[in-house]
N, C-alpha and C positions, 0 to 999 in steps of 0.2 A: 504493499499500499504506500503510495506517494505520501510523504509527510508535508503537511501544510505549514508554511512559516507561521510561527506564532508571534503576533503583533501585540502592542500594548492596548489595553481596554477590549479584548476580545475573550470570549468564553470557548473552552475546549473540553470535550468529552475525553477524559484519559482513562485508559484501562490496560490491564496486563493479566496474565494468567501464569500459573507454574508451568515450569518447563515440562514437556512431556505430560502436560495436563495434571501434574501431580498437585496433591492436596498442599496448600501452603499455610493453613491455618488449621492445626491439628487439635487445639484445645482452647479454651477460654483465655489462658494467658496469652496465647499468641495473637489473638483478636486484640486484646487490651493493650499489648505492647504496640502493635501497628497503629492503634488509634492515638496513643501517646505520642509516637513518632510523627503522626499527622500534625499534631499540635505543637510540638516543640521543636521540630526541624523547620517549621515555617516561620523563619526568621532571617533577616539579612545578617545578623550576627553569627559568626561561625560558632557552631554548637557541636560538641563531642557526641556522636552517637553512642559510644560506649559508656559514657558518663550517664547519659539519658537512661540507658537500658539498665545498666548495673547498679548506679548509684540513686537513681530516681530523681536526678537533678531537675528542679522546677524553678522558672524565673521567679524573682522576687515580686514581680508585678507584670502580669500579661499584657497590661494596657501599654507598658513601654516597649513591647516587642514590635518591630517594624516587619511586617510580614513579606515574604517573597511573593505570595499569591493570596487570592481570596478563595477559600474552599467553600463552595456554594452548596454542594451536596456530595454525598459519599455512601458507599455500600460495600461491605467486605463479605465475600462468599467463599465457601471451603477452598475453591482452587483458582480464584481470582478476585479482582476488585475493580470497582467503578469509582471514578472521581470527576467532579465537574468544577474546574478551575478557570478562574478569571485572571488574566495576566495584568498585574499592577506595576510591575517593574520589569525593565527589559532582561530577557533571560530568566526571569523568576521561575516560571513552570519547569524548564529545563533543569536549573539548579535544584529546585526542590525536588523533583523526580529522582534525579541522581542520587541526591542525599538519602531520600526514602528508601529507594531500591537497595543501595549499598548497605544502609543501616539494618534494615530488616533481614537482608541476606546474612550478614555477619551474626545477627542474634540467632536466626534459624540454624545455621550451620553448626555454630558451637553448641546449641542446645541439643540437636539431634545428631552431632558427630558425624558430619557430612562435609563435603566441600563442593566447590563449582557454582556455577549460575543456579539461581533458584527460579527465576522469571524466564519467560519465553522471549529473550532478546529484549531490545530498547522498548520502553512503553509506547502504546498506540495512542494516537492523538486525531480527533475530529473536531474540526472548526464548527462551532454552532453559528448558522448563518441568518436566522430570523427568530422573531419572538415566538412563534407556534413551535418551532423546532426546539427551542430552549426549554419550554414547558415540557414538551415531550420527553426530553432527554431527563429532566428531574424526576419525571413520572417514572420512566424506564428504570432509572437507577434504584428508585425506591421499591418498585414493584419485582425486583430481582428475586428475592427471597420466595415469591410465590411458587417458584419451581422446586423448592425443598418441600417434600412430601408433608412435613409437619406444619407448613405454613400455607395452607391453601386458600386462606381468604385475607383481605386487606388488614382486617381488624386483629387476625391471628398474628400477622407481622408486627403489627403495633404493640400488641400485648407482650410478645414473646421474643422477638428479635431485636437485640440491642446495638447490633453492629453497623448501624446507618444513621443517617441524619432524618429519618422519617419522624422520629418523636419531636425534633425541633419543628418540623413543618407543621405537626399536629398540635403544636403549642402546649405540649405536657412535659417538655424537659428543655434544658439547655446544656450544651456540651463543651463549649469554650473552643470549638473547631468550626462549626458552621457560620458562614457570613451570608445573611439573607439581605443586608443593607444594599449590597452591591446589585441586587436585582431590580432596585428602583430606577424607573426609566427604561428598562429593558422588557420586563414582563411582570405581571400581577399573580402572585400565588393565590388561589381560591382561599377565601376565609375559612371554610371548613374543608380543609384538604382532604380529610379521610373520606368525606361523602364524595368528593370531586373523583378520588380514584375508584370508589365504588360504583358510582352512578355514571359518570362521564366516560371513565375508562374501562367500565364493565368489570372491575377487578382482576384485569388482565394486563400483562406487560404490553405497552404499545407495539403492534407488530410492524408498524412502518419504519421503525428504526432498529430492527434486530441486525445485530452485527457478527462479524466472524467469531467472536468469543463465545457466542451462544451455541456454535455447532459441536456436538458430541461432548459436552462439558460433563 
């Protein structure tokens, strides 16, 4: 797939999966480490991945962090992940994704006594081209767990699946990762987001933006 140049003030659907379609999140701790990295590596200040993982380093004040990107939505699945990122500084998405992939691979390889690449090459990126597509991608990301047998309804995801930004959009949680403010002027998230997913999306992943990562996963 040809890589679209990442320009300032543009939205990109970022995704990747485990090499050979392997599981990359084997337990709750793995998911929690990845979400922690999402938050703490998103900084223009150089942050040591090993300190974040091993020592639990936290910034004194999150508001003082100058982020590389705006993380608009995210979802972690057993063998892949989806992020919707907004480029707020030149090279921010590329730098953030390089940090994230390297740090999580270091953690995973040490924990499970393995070596080599964990993800399937460099991250994949799709430019969001219009308002309708932007909201469709947000919905697509949040609906991904519907494919897992135990979460066959939107409210099932909301009640039981904690590794996405869905709860933030449903206004029942804050996660210090998700940035909804950046959507202002681009698209409007429905007031009752869960009803939107159930009624307007029919409780299904939007089929018009299915991507290669959906095949044989």
